[in-house]
C-alpha positions in Angstrom: 11.3 74.6 51.9 10.5 75.8 55.5 12.1 79.2 56.1 11.9 80.2 52.4 9.5 82.6 50.8 7.5 81.8 47.6 7.8 83.9 44.5 5.1 86.3 44.1 2.9 85.6 41.2 3.6 81.8 41.5 0.8 79.4 42.3 -0.1 77.3 45.5 -2.3 74.1 45.3 -3.8 73.0 48.6 -4.8 69.4 48.8 -6.8 68.6 51.8 -7.8 64.9 52.2 -9.3 62.2 54.6 -8.1 58.7 54.3 -10.2 55.5 54.8 -9.2 53.6 58.1 -7.6 51.1 55.8 -5.0 52.6 53.4 -2.5 49.8 52.8 -0.1 51.1 50.1 -0.8 54.8 50.5 2.7 55.8 52.0 4.4 54.1 49.3 2.4 55.9 46.7 2.9 59.3 48.5 6.9 58.6 48.5 6.6 57.9 44.8 4.6 60.9 44.0 7.1 63.0 46.1 10.0 61.8 44.0 8.2 62.2 40.9 6.7 65.7 41.3 10.4 66.9 42.4 11.3 66.1 38.5 8.3 68.1 37.3 9.1 71.4 35.3 7.7 74.3 37.1 7.7 72.6 40.6 8.9 75.0 43.3 8.4 73.0 46.6 5.9 71.5 49.0 4.7 71.8 52.6 2.7 68.6 53.8 1.4 67.6 57.3 -0.6 64.4 58.3 -2.5 64.1 61.4 -4.1 60.7 61.7 -6.3 60.2 58.7 -6.2 64.1 57.8 -3.7 65.4 55.5 -2.9 68.9 54.1 -0.3 69.2 51.3 0.4 72.5 49.7 2.5 72.3 46.6 4.0 75.4 44.8 4.2 76.0 41.1 5.8 78.5 38.8 2.5 78.8 36.7 -0.9 77.3 35.9 0.5 75.3 32.8 2.9 73.5 35.2 0.0 72.6 37.3 -1.9 71.3 34.5 1.0 69.4 33.3 1.5 67.6 36.8 -2.4 67.0 36.9 -2.1 65.2 33.6 1.2 63.2 34.4 0.5 59.4 33.4 1.6 58.1 36.7 0.2 60.7 38.7 -3.3 60.0 37.0 -2.9 56.5 38.0 -2.4 57.5 41.6 -5.5 59.9 41.5 -7.6 57.1 40.2 -6.4 54.8 42.9 -6.8 57.2 45.5 -10.4 57.9 44.8 -11.2 54.1 44.5 -9.1 53.0 47.3 -7.7 55.5 49.9 -9.7 58.6 50.1 -13.0 59.3 51.9 -12.8 62.8 50.2 -10.6 65.5 49.3 -10.6 69.2 48.3 -8.1 71.0 45.8 -7.6 74.7 46.0 -5.5 76.6 43.6 -4.4 79.9 44.6 -2.0 82.7 43.1 0.7 83.7 45.6 0.3 87.6 46.2 2.6 87.9 49.2 5.1 85.7 50.8 7.9 86.1 53.5 9.8 83.8 56.0 11.2 84.2 59.4 14.0 84.2 60.0 14.9 85.6 56.7 17.2 83.5 54.5 
């Protein structure tokens, strides 16, 4: 995804999180969600970085209906609940519409 522009009019969901010191099983859940989201209709790609306990993930979506479908996906709902109960100190979700996108070097 790095080096590729995102389609104008698509959506970006920014998920910023802070983990508890103890977060056993979190990496495995992330790996499973990465595999699952890649199969989700309307998913365009993702950028993600984690520095210690703080992480930022930006996922890109065709439209708001695709975002809603992912948010309501059964296994993702379980991961969300487990995250709130076990792994996250807190998180923020921001949904934005892509107005402009470019990459360097150009594809």
